[in-house]
C-alpha positions as CSV (number, residue, x, y, z in Angstrom):
1,M,43.8,-16.1,-81.2
2,D,42.0,-12.6,-80.1
3,E,38.6,-12.9,-80.6
4,G,38.3,-8.6,-81.0
5,P,36.4,-6.1,-79.2
6,P,32.2,-7.7,-77.7
7,T,30.2,-7.4,-80.8
8,S,27.0,-6.7,-78.7
9,R,25.1,-6.2,-75.2
10,A,25.2,-9.9,-74.9
11,D,28.5,-10.1,-75.6
12,L,30.3,-7.4,-73.0
13,P,31.4,-9.6,-69.4
14,A,28.5,-9.3,-66.7
15,R,30.5,-5.8,-64.7
16,G,30.3,-4.4,-68.3
17,R,26.1,-5.4,-69.6
18,I,25.1,-4.3,-66.1
19,L,27.0,-0.7,-66.4
20,D,26.2,-0.5,-70.4
21,T,22.7,-0.7,-68.7
22,A,22.3,0.9,-66.5
23,Y,24.0,4.3,-68.8
24,E,20.7,3.8,-71.2
25,L,17.8,3.5,-68.3
26,F,19.8,6.2,-65.9
27,S,20.4,8.3,-68.4
28,H,17.0,8.1,-70.4
29,N,15.1,8.3,-66.9
30,S,15.2,8.8,-63.5
31,L,17.5,7.5,-61.6
32,R,14.5,7.1,-58.8
33,A,12.3,5.4,-61.3
34,V,14.4,3.4,-62.6
35,G,14.8,-0.1,-60.5
36,I,17.5,-3.1,-59.5
37,D,14.8,-4.8,-60.9
38,R,14.7,-3.5,-64.1
39,I,18.7,-4.0,-64.4
40,I,18.7,-7.4,-64.1
41,D,16.4,-7.7,-66.2
42,E,17.8,-5.7,-69.1
43,S,20.8,-6.5,-68.5
44,G,20.0,-10.6,-68.3
45,V,21.9,-11.3,-65.3
46,A,20.9,-12.8,-61.3
47,K,20.9,-10.8,-59.2
48,K,23.3,-12.2,-56.9
49,T,26.1,-10.7,-60.0
50,L,24.7,-7.1,-59.9
51,Y,25.9,-7.2,-56.3
52,Y,28.7,-8.6,-56.9
53,H,29.7,-6.0,-58.4
54,F,27.1,-3.3,-57.6
55,A,27.1,-3.4,-53.4
56,S,24.2,-1.0,-54.0
57,K,21.7,0.8,-56.6
58,N,23.9,3.7,-55.1
59,D,27.6,1.8,-56.2
60,L,26.2,1.9,-59.9
61,I,24.2,5.0,-59.9
62,L,27.8,6.4,-58.9
63,A,29.8,3.8,-61.2
64,F,26.8,5.4,-64.0
65,L,28.3,9.1,-63.3
66,D,32.1,8.6,-64.1
67,V,31.2,6.1,-67.2
68,R,29.1,9.2,-67.8
69,E,32.0,11.7,-66.8
70,Q,34.3,9.4,-69.9
71,R,31.5,9.0,-73.0
72,W,30.1,12.5,-72.9
73,T,32.3,14.8,-71.1
74,R,35.6,13.0,-72.0
75,G,34.8,11.1,-74.9
76,W,31.8,13.7,-77.0
77,L,31.7,17.6,-75.9
78,E,36.0,17.4,-74.9
79,A,36.7,16.2,-78.0
80,E,33.9,17.8,-80.1
81,M,35.5,21.7,-78.5
82,Q,39.4,19.8,-80.1
83,A,37.3,18.4,-83.7
84,L,35.0,21.7,-84.5
85,A,37.6,24.7,-83.2
86,A,41.3,25.0,-83.7
87,T,41.9,28.1,-81.4
88,P,40.5,27.8,-77.3
89,H,38.7,31.0,-77.8
90,D,37.3,29.5,-80.6
91,R,37.0,25.7,-78.5
92,M,34.0,27.3,-75.6
93,L,31.9,28.8,-78.8
94,A,32.4,25.3,-80.4
95,I,30.6,24.1,-77.2
96,F,28.0,25.1,-77.8
97,D,27.7,24.5,-82.2
98,A,28.1,20.5,-80.3
99,F,25.2,21.7,-78.4
100,D,23.1,22.9,-81.3
101,E,23.6,19.0,-82.7
102,W,23.0,16.7,-80.0
103,F,19.5,19.7,-79.1
104,N,18.6,18.1,-82.4
105,S,19.4,14.5,-82.1
106,K,16.4,11.6,-82.4
107,D,18.5,10.9,-79.0
108,Y,19.0,13.9,-77.3
109,E,18.1,12.6,-73.3
110,T,19.5,15.8,-71.6
111,C,22.1,15.9,-68.8
112,A,22.5,13.5,-66.6
113,F,24.3,15.5,-64.7
114,I,22.1,18.0,-63.9
115,C,19.1,16.1,-63.5
116,T,20.9,14.3,-61.0
117,L,22.0,17.1,-58.7
118,L,18.3,18.4,-58.5
119,E,17.4,14.5,-58.0
120,M,19.2,14.0,-55.3
121,R,19.3,16.2,-52.4
122,G,21.1,17.8,-50.1
123,S,24.9,18.2,-50.1
124,T,25.2,15.5,-47.9
125,D,24.0,13.4,-50.7
126,T,27.3,11.5,-51.9
127,I,25.3,10.8,-54.7
128,H,24.9,14.4,-55.3
129,Q,28.0,15.2,-54.8
130,E,29.0,13.4,-57.1
131,A,26.8,14.5,-60.2
132,V,28.8,18.3,-58.3
133,H,31.7,16.7,-59.1
134,Q,31.1,15.6,-62.4
135,L,30.0,19.5,-63.3
136,E,33.2,20.6,-61.8
137,V,34.8,18.9,-64.2
138,I,32.8,20.5,-66.9
139,R,33.8,23.9,-65.9
140,Q,37.8,22.6,-65.2
141,I,37.8,22.1,-68.9
142,V,36.6,25.6,-70.2
143,Q,38.2,27.4,-67.3
144,D,41.1,25.6,-69.6
145,Q,40.1,27.0,-72.3
146,A,39.4,30.2,-71.1
147,Q,43.0,31.0,-69.7
148,Q,44.7,30.1,-72.9
149,A,42.1,32.7,-74.2
150,G,44.3,35.2,-72.2
151,A,40.9,36.2,-70.8
152,R,41.7,38.6,-68.3
153,D,39.0,36.4,-65.0
154,P,39.5,32.9,-65.9
155,E,37.9,30.8,-63.3
156,A,35.1,33.9,-63.7
157,V,34.5,32.9,-67.6
158,A,34.2,29.3,-66.7
159,Y,31.4,29.8,-64.5
160,Q,29.8,32.1,-66.6
161,M,30.0,29.8,-70.0
162,Q,28.9,26.2,-67.6
163,I,25.7,29.0,-66.5
164,L,24.8,29.0,-69.8
165,M,25.7,25.6,-71.2
166,M,23.2,24.5,-68.6
167,G,20.8,26.8,-69.7
168,A,20.2,25.7,-72.9
169,I,20.9,22.2,-71.8
170,V,17.4,23.0,-69.4
171,S,15.9,24.9,-72.8
172,A,16.1,22.8,-74.8
173,A,14.9,19.8,-72.3
174,R,11.7,22.1,-72.7
175,G,11.9,21.9,-76.2
176,D,13.9,24.9,-77.4
177,L,16.0,22.8,-79.5
178,A,17.7,26.3,-81.3
179,A,18.5,27.2,-77.6
180,G,22.2,25.8,-78.6
181,Q,22.6,28.6,-80.8
182,R,21.0,31.0,-79.1
183,A,23.2,30.9,-76.1
184,R,26.2,31.2,-78.2
185,E,25.7,34.4,-79.4
186,L,25.3,35.2,-76.0
187,A,29.0,33.1,-75.4
188,E,30.3,34.5,-77.4
189,L,29.0,38.5,-76.3
190,L,31.0,37.5,-73.0
191,L,34.1,36.2,-74.1
192,D,34.1,39.7,-76.8
193,S,33.7,41.5,-73.4
194,T,36.3,40.0,-71.0
195,R,39.2,39.7,-73.0
């Protein structure tokens, strides 16, 4: 008989509990501030269990970034773009409508990819490289929309839009909760000039 999906973190298998706990902690704190002992404590697993699933804290951080792509980039941002707008041009602007809602939510936690990029400096660091990769995934989503919208240079538009996106995220983190709408106005000017 199928018992259905787990109803709480305690019902998840150990690996899922570890990842879920790490996701929450890493999303709301710096990576260095969250120790393995705290993750073990809050996930309710033994240290041996954690290290069975993740050989090191770095492996756990890399898994967190992968989950962040699934939940935030694909499951939220890309889904919101599709839900809020019907055309590729409008989907690029919808990014900032989604950001506006996110920035004004009580659980706004800023961008894990940007925070990771800044915290784990050094182009040879695997965690830094993964953060760069995750930001590239987002830029590619925007580039695909720019291409579909008929932009003359979709790659340039995507880089420019991502600069606006990252700037809005950082501005919201410093307290400018209208940053999403301010960036949307600039994005609209940018898109109008690139057709």
